[in-house]
C-alpha positions in Angstrom: -10.9 7.2 13.0 -10.9 3.4 13.7 -7.7 1.4 13.6 -7.1 -1.3 11.0 -4.5 -4.0 11.5 -3.4 -4.4 7.9 -0.5 -5.5 5.6 1.3 -2.8 3.7 0.3 -3.9 0.3 -3.3 -4.1 1.4 -3.1 -0.6 2.8 -1.7 0.7 -0.5 -4.6 -0.8 -2.4 -7.3 0.4 0.0 -5.8 3.9 0.2 -5.9 4.0 -3.6 -9.6 3.2 -3.7 -10.3 5.8 -1.0 -8.3 8.4 -3.0 -10.7 7.9 -5.9 -8.8 5.4 -8.0 -11.3 3.6 -10.2 -9.0 1.8 -12.6 -6.1 -0.6 -12.1 -4.2 -2.7 -14.5 -1.2 -4.8 -13.5 0.4 -8.2 -13.3 1.3 -10.2 -10.2 4.9 -10.1 -9.0 6.4 -10.7 -5.6 6.5 -8.8 -3.2 3.5 -6.7 -4.3 1.0 -9.3 -5.4 -1.5 -8.4 -2.7 -2.0 -5.0 -4.3 -3.8 -6.3 -7.4 -5.4 -9.1 -5.3 -7.1 -6.6 -3.1 -8.0 -4.2 -5.9 -9.6 -7.1 -7.9 -12.2 -7.2 -5.1 -12.4 -3.6 -4.0 -12.6 -1.8 -7.4 -15.8 -3.6 -8.6 -17.4 -2.8 -5.2 -17.1 0.9 -5.8 -17.9 0.9 -9.5 -14.3 0.7 -10.7 -12.6 -1.7 -13.0 -9.7 -4.1 -12.5 -7.8 -5.8 -15.2 -5.0 -8.3 -14.9 -3.2 -7.5 -18.1 -1.6 -10.2 -20.3 1.8 -8.5 -19.5 3.4 -5.6 -17.7 3.7 -3.8 -21.0 0.0 -4.1 -21.8 -1.0 -3.1 -18.3 0.8 0.3 -18.4 -0.8 1.2 -21.7 -4.2 0.3 -20.3 -3.5 2.7 -17.5 -2.5 5.4 -20.1 -5.7 5.0 -22.0 -8.0 5.2 -19.0 -6.1 8.0 -17.3 -6.3 10.0 -20.5 -10.1 10.1 -20.0 -9.8 11.7 -16.6 -10.3 8.6 -14.4 -7.9 8.2 -11.6 -5.7 5.2 -12.5 -2.9 3.2 -11.0 -0.5 0.3 -11.6 2.0 -1.5 -9.3 4.9 -3.8 -9.7 8.4 -4.5 -8.5 11.8 -3.8 -10.2 11.7 -6.3 -13.2 8.1 -5.4 -13.9 8.8 -1.7 -13.8 11.6 -2.2 -16.4 8.9 -3.6 -18.7 6.6 -0.7 -18.0 9.3 1.9 -18.6 8.3 2.9 -22.2 4.7 3.3 -21.1 5.7 5.5 -18.2 7.7 7.7 -20.7 4.5 8.0 -22.7 2.5 9.1 -19.6 5.1 11.8 -19.0 5.2 12.9 -22.6 1.4 13.2 -22.7 1.1 14.8 -19.3 -1.2 12.0 -18.2 -1.6 11.7 -14.4 -1.2 8.2 -13.0 0.1 6.5 -9.8 2.8 3.8 -10.0 3.7 1.8 -7.0 7.1 0.1 -6.9 7.5 -2.4 -4.1 11.2 -2.9 -4.5 13.0 -6.3 -4.4 16.6 -7.3 -4.4 18.5 -7.2 -7.7 19.9 -6.9 -10.3 17.8 -9.0 -12.8 15.1 -11.0 -11.1 17.3 -11.0 -8.0 15.5 -12.0 -4.8 12.0 -11.4 -3.4 13.5 -9.7 -0.3 13.3 -6.0 0.5 15.8 -3.7 -1.2 16.4 -0.1 -2.2 18.3 -0.8 -5.4 15.8 1.0 -7.7 16.8 4.4 -6.4 18.5 5.6 -9.6 15.9 4.1 -11.9 13.1 5.7 -10.0 14.7 9.1 -9.5 17.0 9.6 -12.5 15.8 7.5 -15.4 12.4 5.8 -15.0 12.5 5.5 -18.8 14.3 7.0 -21.8 13.8 10.7 -22.5 15.2 12.6 -19.5 11.9 13.2 -17.8 11.2 12.7 -14.0 8.4 11.1 -12.1 7.4 12.7 -8.8 8.7 10.1 -6.3 7.5 9.5 -2.7 9.1 7.1 -0.2 7.2 5.8 2.8 8.8 4.4 5.9 5.8 2.6 7.4 2.4 1.0 6.5 0.7 4.2 7.8 2.9 6.4 5.6 2.4 4.1 2.6 -1.3 4.6 2.8 -1.1 8.3 3.4 1.4 8.9 0.5 -0.6 6.8 -2.0 -3.7 8.8 -1.0 -1.8 12.0 -1.6 -0.1 10.8 -4.8 -3.4 10.9 -6.8 -3.8 14.6 -5.9 -0.2 15.4 -6.9 -0.7 13.5 -10.2 -3.8 15.5 -11.1 -2.3 18.8 -10.0 0.8 18.5 -12.1 -0.5 16.1 -14.8 2.4 13.8 -14.2 3.1 10.2 -13.3 3.8 9.8 -9.5 5.8 6.9 -8.2 5.5 5.6 -4.7 8.8 3.8 -3.9 8.2 1.3 -1.2 10.0 -2.0 -0.6 9.2 -5.6 0.3 9.4 -5.0 4.0 6.8 -2.2 4.0 4.7 -4.1 1.6 4.5 -7.3 3.7 4.7 -6.1 7.3 1.4 -5.6 9.2 0.7 -2.6 11.4 -2.2 -0.9 13.0 -3.1 2.2 11.0 -5.8 4.8 10.4 -7.0 4.6 6.8 -7.8 7.9 5.0 -11.4 8.8 4.4 -13.3 7.7 1.3 -13.2 10.6 -1.3 -16.4 11.8 -2.7 -15.6 11.7 -6.4 -17.6 14.9 -6.9 -15.0 16.7 -4.8 -12.1 15.7 -7.0 -11.1 18.8 -9.0 -12.7 19.1 -12.4 -10.6 18.2 -15.4 -12.3 20.7 -17.7 -9.0 22.5 -18.0 -7.5 19.5 -19.8 -9.9 19.9 -22.7 -7.4 21.5 -25.0 -5.7 18.1 -25.1 -8.7 16.2 -26.3 -10.9 18.7 -28.2 -10.4 20.9 -31.2 -11.2 24.6 -31.0 -14.7 24.0 -32.2 -15.3 21.5 -29.4 -15.2 18.4 -31.5 -13.2 15.5 -30.2 -9.8 14.7 -31.6 -7.1 12.1 -31.0 -4.7 12.8 -28.2 -1.3 14.0 -29.4 1.2 12.9 -26.8 4.3 14.2 -28.5 5.4 16.6 -31.2 7.0 15.1 -34.3 9.0 18.2 -34.8 12.3 19.1 -33.2 11.0 22.5 -32.1 7.8 21.0 -30.7 9.7 18.4 -28.7 12.1 21.0 -27.3 9.1 23.2 -26.3 7.6 20.2 -24.4 10.8 19.5 -22.6 11.2 23.2 -21.6 7.6 23.0 -20.2 8.4 19.9 -18.2 11.7 21.4 -16.8 9.6 24.4 -15.5 7.3 21.9 -13.8 10.3 20.2 -12.1 11.6 23.5 -10.9 8.1 24.2 -9.4 8.3 20.9 -7.6 11.6 21.9 -6.1 10.2 25.2 -4.9 6.9 24.0 -3.5 6.9 20.2 -2.8 10.0 19.2 -0.9 9.1 16.9 2.1 11.3 15.4 4.7 11.4 14.3 8.3 13.9 15.3 11.0 14.8 13.6 14.2 17.1 14.8 17.0 18.9 17.2 14.7 19.2 20.2 16.9 22.4 19.2 18.6 23.5 16.4 16.3 27.1 15.9 15.6 26.5 12.7 13.5 23.8 13.0 10.9 22.2 9.8 9.5 20.5 10.2 6.1 18.1 7.5 5.0 14.8 7.1 3.2 12.0 4.6 3.4 12.3 1.6 5.7 16.0 2.4 6.2 15.0 5.8 7.7 12.7 4.0 10.2 15.5 1.6 11.2 17.8 4.6 11.6 15.6 6.1 14.2 16.0 3.1 16.4 19.8 3.2 16.0 19.8 6.9 16.9 18.0 6.1 20.2 20.6 3.5 21.0 23.5 5.8 20.1 22.1 8.6 22.2 22.1 6.3 25.2 25.8 6.1 24.8 26.1 9.9 24.6 26.7 9.9 20.8 24.8 12.9 19.5 23.2 11.4 16.4 20.3 12.8 14.3 18.3 12.0 11.2 17.3 13.5 7.9 14.7 11.3 6.2 13.6 12.4 2.7 9.9 11.7 2.0 10.0 13.2 -1.5 13.0 11.7 -3.5 11.9 13.8 -6.5 12.0 16.6 -5.7 14.9 15.9 -3.4 14.7 17.8 -0.2 17.7 20.1 -0.8 16.4 22.6 1.8 17.0 20.0 4.6 20.7 20.0 3.9 21.1 23.7 3.2 19.9 24.6 6.7 22.3 22.3 8.5 24.9 23.9 10.8 28.0 22.2 9.3 30.3 23.8 11.8 29.2 21.3 14.4 28.7 18.2 12.2 31.5 15.7 12.4 30.2 13.1 10.0 27.3 12.3 7.8 26.2 8.7 7.2 24.0 7.6 4.3 22.1 4.4 5.0 20.6 2.4 2.2 19.9 -1.2 1.1 21.9 -0.9 -2.1 25.4 -1.9 -3.0 26.9 0.0 -4.7 25.2 2.9 -2.9 23.0 5.3 -5.0 21.1 7.6 -2.6 24.4 8.9 -1.2 25.1 10.6 -4.5 22.2 13.0 -4.0 23.4 13.7 -0.5 26.9 14.5 -1.7 25.5 17.1 -4.2 23.8 18.9 -1.4 26.6 18.8 1.2 29.1 20.1 -1.3 32.1 18.9 0.7 31.1 20.7 3.9 31.2 17.4 6.0 32.7 14.0 5.7 30.2 11.4 4.2 30.3 7.7 4.5 27.8 5.0 3.3 26.4 2.2 5.4 24.9 -0.4 3.0 23.4 -3.8 2.6 22.1 -5.2 -0.6 20.3 -8.0 -2.5 17.6 -8.4 0.1 19.7 -8.1 3.3 17.9 -5.6 5.6 19.9 -3.0 7.5 19.7 -3.5 11.3 20.6 -1.3 14.2 23.7 -3.2 15.0 25.2 -2.6 11.6 24.4 1.1 11.8 25.7 1.6 15.4 28.9 -0.3 14.7 29.6 1.7 11.6 29.0 5.0 13.4 31.3 4.0 16.3 34.1 3.1 14.0 34.1 6.7 12.7 33.9 8.6 15.9 
């Protein structure tokens, strides 16, 4: 494969096209505006459609309508825009409509700053909208991984008939790296959606209106039980994480996304000072990679550090649930658009030796 020197947002857009995305609706917002910019050019070139909606709210319902017909569809935004899209995301989940949602996170709360942040962790993983459902959530650490995970997200969305969120940040979205783009999918090779027919046809084959929810208490509970089974299947089959220098680690750094990438550099520096540090980097945030923590040898671990660009910390709460008091846990955090750097990490670790 040839290398492409490309910005993260551009890689996200191109990977979506190559994955078979043929519809996008969205609205510009920093730091992800290059995603719709690129797709406004690329989608018409491959027979797809691009719409800049009149609002974030309108855009997510456009995605709902097109995705319900079986066309691979996507939207993207940043925190304030995702808040406006939240009701529509809930409808996607209720209707079991597959779609890909990219969140290039900026500092908050409110409109905050346009700088990189990880302050949308809870909203992405716990409550993307009302109703207690989950999105499948992927967290890239680099431009290469952003392209790869967006490409994969469309297959996951179709397989489970669910909204999939790719949780990036402004640093990944706006940095440039040399990457290999995934191959262009032949649309004929995308799995058939004939099995979805029960949602859009009557028993006699005639078309009917999609029913995205049941108006009865019993029907709604049955839908929620079905979704809970799907989430359990994710936990069983879909956990993804990366490990680095864990075999002899006495100090374990836990971080996702761009913080995980920075943590690697800090670990290299700590190792030069004979501090045995290692890394667990979740790639799936939902399902959370519980297995990575269950297999740790806690008898030799002196301290676990959770790194995130969020104050107060959020990601650390999921780590605590898995560690269950078997090791001391501390948070190393920045917020509001301040990027973690290796000096901050190294100094915090050394203070806790």
